[in-house]
C-alpha positions in Angstrom: 55.6 54.0 99.7 58.5 55.3 101.9 59.4 58.6 100.7 63.4 56.7 101.1 61.7 54.0 98.3 62.4 55.1 95.1 59.4 54.6 92.4 61.4 53.0 90.2 64.9 51.0 89.1 65.9 49.4 86.4 66.8 46.2 85.2 68.2 44.9 81.7 66.0 42.5 79.9 68.0 41.3 76.9 71.9 41.6 76.6 73.4 42.3 72.7 69.8 42.0 71.3 71.4 42.7 68.0 73.9 40.3 67.6 72.4 37.7 65.4 70.5 40.3 63.2 74.4 42.0 62.7 76.0 38.8 62.0 73.4 37.6 59.2 73.5 40.5 57.5 76.4 41.7 57.9 75.6 45.2 58.2 75.3 48.0 61.0 71.5 47.7 62.7 70.0 49.5 64.9 67.0 49.1 67.3 64.5 52.0 65.9 61.3 50.7 68.3 60.3 48.1 71.1 57.2 46.5 73.0 56.2 44.1 75.6 53.0 42.0 76.3 53.4 39.5 79.3 56.4 37.0 78.4 56.9 38.9 75.0 58.8 41.4 74.1 59.0 42.8 70.4 62.1 44.8 68.5 62.0 46.5 65.5 65.2 47.0 63.7 66.5 49.8 61.1 66.6 46.6 58.3 63.3 46.1 58.6 63.3 42.7 61.1 61.2 42.2 63.7 62.6 40.3 66.9 60.6 38.3 69.0 61.9 37.3 72.4 60.4 35.3 74.9 61.0 35.1 78.8 62.3 31.0 79.7 60.8 29.8 82.4 62.6 27.7 85.0 64.0 24.5 84.7 65.6 25.6 81.1 69.3 26.3 80.3 68.3 30.1 80.0 65.9 30.0 82.9 64.4 33.8 83.9 66.0 35.6 81.0 64.5 36.8 77.6 65.9 34.5 74.4 65.2 35.5 70.7 62.5 33.2 69.3 61.8 34.1 66.1 62.5 36.6 63.7 60.4 38.6 61.0 61.1 41.1 57.8 58.8 43.2 56.4 58.3 43.2 52.6 60.0 46.8 52.2 63.1 45.8 54.2 63.0 49.4 55.3 63.4 50.6 59.1 60.6 49.9 61.5 59.2 53.2 63.1 56.8 52.0 65.1 55.2 48.3 66.9 51.5 49.1 68.4 50.3 46.1 70.4 46.1 45.3 70.5 46.1 42.2 72.5 42.6 42.1 72.5 42.1 41.3 68.9 45.7 39.3 69.1 47.4 42.1 66.7 50.1 44.2 65.8 50.2 47.3 64.1 53.4 47.9 62.6 54.6 51.3 60.6 57.1 51.4 58.4 57.8 52.9 54.8 54.8 55.2 55.9 52.7 51.6 55.4 50.9 50.3 58.3 51.4 46.2 58.4 49.5 43.7 60.2 50.4 40.7 62.5 48.9 38.1 64.1 50.4 37.7 67.9 52.2 36.2 69.9 54.0 34.6 66.8 54.0 37.7 64.9 52.6 35.8 61.6 51.7 38.4 58.9 48.2 38.7 58.4 47.3 38.0 54.4 47.3 40.6 52.1 44.1 39.2 51.1 42.7 39.8 54.3 43.9 43.0 55.2 46.0 45.1 52.9 48.7 47.6 54.0 47.1 50.9 54.6 49.7 53.0 52.6 50.4 56.8 52.6 50.9 56.8 56.6 53.0 60.0 58.1 52.0 58.5 61.3 49.0 57.1 63.0 47.2 56.9 67.0 45.2 53.9 68.1 42.7 54.8 70.8 44.5 53.9 74.0 41.6 53.1 75.8 41.3 50.5 73.3 44.9 49.4 74.1 44.2 48.7 77.8 42.2 46.3 76.8 43.4 42.8 78.3 44.4 39.8 75.8 42.3 37.5 74.7 41.7 34.2 76.6 41.3 30.5 75.5 37.8 30.8 75.9 37.1 34.4 74.4 39.0 33.8 71.2 35.8 32.4 69.3 33.6 34.8 71.1 32.7 38.4 69.4 35.3 40.7 70.4 35.0 44.9 70.3 37.1 46.4 67.4 40.0 48.4 67.9 39.7 52.0 66.1 42.6 53.9 65.0 43.4 57.4 63.0 46.1 57.1 60.1 46.9 60.8 59.7 47.9 61.1 56.3 49.3 64.3 54.3 46.0 66.6 54.2 43.7 64.5 56.0 42.5 61.9 59.2 41.7 58.6 57.8 39.3 56.8 60.7 39.3 52.9 60.6 38.4 50.2 63.1 40.3 46.6 63.1 38.9 43.6 64.2 39.5 39.9 62.4 39.5 42.7 59.3 39.8 46.2 58.7 36.7 48.7 58.5 37.1 51.6 56.6 34.8 54.4 58.9 35.4 58.6 57.3 38.5 61.1 56.6 38.6 64.1 58.5 40.6 67.1 56.6 43.5 68.0 57.9 45.3 70.9 55.9 48.5 71.7 57.8 49.0 67.8 58.3 50.1 66.0 61.4 53.5 64.8 62.8 52.7 63.0 65.6 49.3 62.2 67.4 47.6 60.6 70.2 44.1 59.8 70.5 41.8 58.3 73.7 38.2 57.9 72.9 36.3 60.7 70.8 39.8 62.9 71.3 42.4 63.1 69.2 45.3 65.5 70.0 48.1 66.3 67.0 51.1 68.3 66.2 52.0 69.4 63.0 55.3 71.1 62.1 54.4 73.9 64.5 51.3 74.1 66.5 49.4 71.0 68.5 46.0 71.0 67.9 43.1 68.5 69.4 40.1 67.5 67.6 36.8 66.1 68.4 36.5 63.1 65.8 32.3 63.4 66.4 32.3 66.4 65.7 35.3 67.0 63.4 36.1 70.2 65.5 39.4 70.9 65.7 41.0 73.7 68.6 44.7 75.3 68.2 46.2 75.0 71.7 50.0 76.6 71.8 52.9 76.2 69.1 55.8 73.4 69.9 58.1 76.4 70.4 57.2 79.9 71.8 60.6 81.4 70.8 60.4 81.8 67.4 64.0 82.8 66.9 65.2 80.1 69.2 67.9 77.6 67.8 66.6 74.7 69.7 65.1 71.9 67.5 61.8 71.4 69.3 60.0 67.5 69.0 56.4 67.5 69.8 55.9 65.3 72.8 52.2 64.2 73.7 50.9 61.6 75.9 47.4 60.5 77.0 46.6 61.2 80.5 43.4 59.8 81.4 40.5 59.3 79.2 40.1 63.1 78.2 43.4 64.3 79.3 46.5 65.0 77.5 50.1 66.3 78.4 51.7 68.2 75.4 55.0 69.8 75.6 56.1 73.2 74.6 59.9 75.2 74.5 59.5 78.9 76.6 63.1 79.8 75.3 64.7 79.1 78.6 62.8 75.8 79.6 60.1 73.4 78.3 56.5 73.6 79.8 54.6 70.3 80.2 50.7 71.4 80.3 47.8 69.4 80.6 45.2 69.8 78.4 41.4 68.0 78.2 39.7 66.9 74.8 38.3 70.0 74.8 41.2 72.0 75.2 40.5 73.3 78.6 44.1 73.3 81.0 44.2 71.2 84.1 46.1 70.7 86.7 49.8 72.2 87.2 52.7 73.3 84.9 55.8 70.6 84.6 59.2 72.2 83.8 62.3 71.1 82.4 65.8 72.9 81.9 65.4 71.2 78.3 63.3 69.9 76.1 62.9 66.2 76.7 63.8 63.4 74.4 60.6 61.0 74.9 58.3 61.2 78.0 55.8 58.4 79.4 52.8 58.6 81.8 52.6 55.8 84.8 49.9 57.5 87.3 50.9 59.6 89.6 54.4 59.9 87.4 55.7 61.7 84.8 58.8 59.8 83.5 61.2 62.1 81.1 64.3 61.3 78.9 66.4 64.5 78.6 69.5 65.1 76.6 72.2 64.3 78.7 70.7 60.9 78.5 69.7 61.3 82.6 65.7 60.6 83.7 63.8 62.8 86.0 60.3 61.5 87.5 57.8 63.7 88.9 54.8 63.4 90.7 51.6 64.4 88.2 49.9 65.9 91.3 52.7 67.8 93.2 54.6 68.7 90.2 57.3 67.7 92.5 60.5 65.6 91.2 60.4 62.6 93.1 63.2 60.6 91.2 66.7 61.6 89.1 68.4 58.7 87.5 71.7 59.9 86.1 73.1 59.3 82.7 73.8 56.1 81.7 77.1 55.0 80.1 78.0 54.6 76.6 77.7 51.3 75.9 73.7 51.8 77.9 72.3 54.9 75.4 69.1 55.6 76.4 66.7 56.5 73.1 63.3 56.4 74.0 60.5 55.3 76.7 58.0 52.9 75.7 54.5 52.1 77.6 53.4 48.9 77.7 49.7 49.0 78.5 49.3 45.5 79.4 52.2 45.2 81.6 54.9 42.6 81.1 57.2 40.0 82.9 60.8 41.0 84.8 63.1 38.4 85.2 63.6 37.7 88.9 67.6 36.3 88.9 67.1 36.3 92.8 64.3 33.9 92.7 65.5 30.7 93.2 67.7 31.3 95.9 64.6 33.3 97.8 62.7 29.9 97.7 65.3 27.7 99.3 64.9 26.1 102.6 66.1 28.4 105.0 67.1 26.8 109.3 65.2 28.9 111.7 66.4 28.6 115.1 63.7 28.2 118.1 64.4 29.2 121.7 62.3 27.1 124.3 60.9 29.0 127.3 58.2 28.0 130.5 54.7 29.7 130.2 52.1 30.1 132.9 48.5 29.4 132.2 46.0 30.1 134.7 42.4 28.5 134.9 39.3 30.9 134.6 38.7 30.6 138.1 42.3 31.7 139.1 42.9 28.7 141.3 44.7 26.2 139.0 48.2 26.7 137.4 49.6 24.5 134.5 53.3 25.4 133.2 53.9 24.5 129.5 56.7 24.5 127.1 56.6 27.1 124.3 58.7 28.0 121.5 59.8 31.5 120.6 60.9 32.6 116.8 
């Protein structure tokens, strides 16, 4: 890629997401979370609604745009805190009101409570990100045996481990005396933040290794939000406030530091990894993109307007479709002028010459 071409560009996918939700409920509704998969977008709202948008194909009145296709209301009518998509088993895990609900992709039909009951008393949860990278099931695979998706549920003082396929299977619990507020999992490793520290846990041996505090400036008035991102199958990125800047440290599942250290003048609101780039949303609403290998800033996107307030980054593990509004125009027939000239061709003996007309583009 040319150094003159930035790695990312912003494009709006849906306008006026909440118009219909506000019109029906008559209350102030906000977007709390979102996820995407292929031609589908899923949005969770503060009133407990799940909105499903789908990309319309050419030939429709809304071609090349996402439109509201369906909506669901969670049983509790509480805010939707997190949406995690597991396309390899066609399931969505929805966190709301300290409970995990299970839905079927892509239509977001709820799984019957007789089949899977919601998991209660949940503080946060972490699905194995290696399993989230598995591709969606195809028509030929639906009736074949699929691999389970494993995840950890952080409760007040324990970690409950589950595997999910057509049914939910409880595995075991690991003590977590200080609890946790945020967790990310890759394979056998779980990185979890409690109210003060980051820790990494080997889920096979149940060994926990303390890493470093969320804030290294204990008298600082800055409220530090824990930020953890999976970088590789054995590596995490964690952010810690030093008092003058936020530091991004790369830590293996065994608690060993690797790579270099990233730095931000203020503590980011959100962070995302898309190798080789680290993308962060800063408190002033601007976006910075670092190169993970060189730790240098490769792109800076200015703050948005008030109407386009940025809240959070979301990583969609299996990608999604972005409408190309200029697509039809690019596929139109275009006239190409031709210029004729004479070309002289010689035989292999060099004795005979033949003049033929040729065309240049």
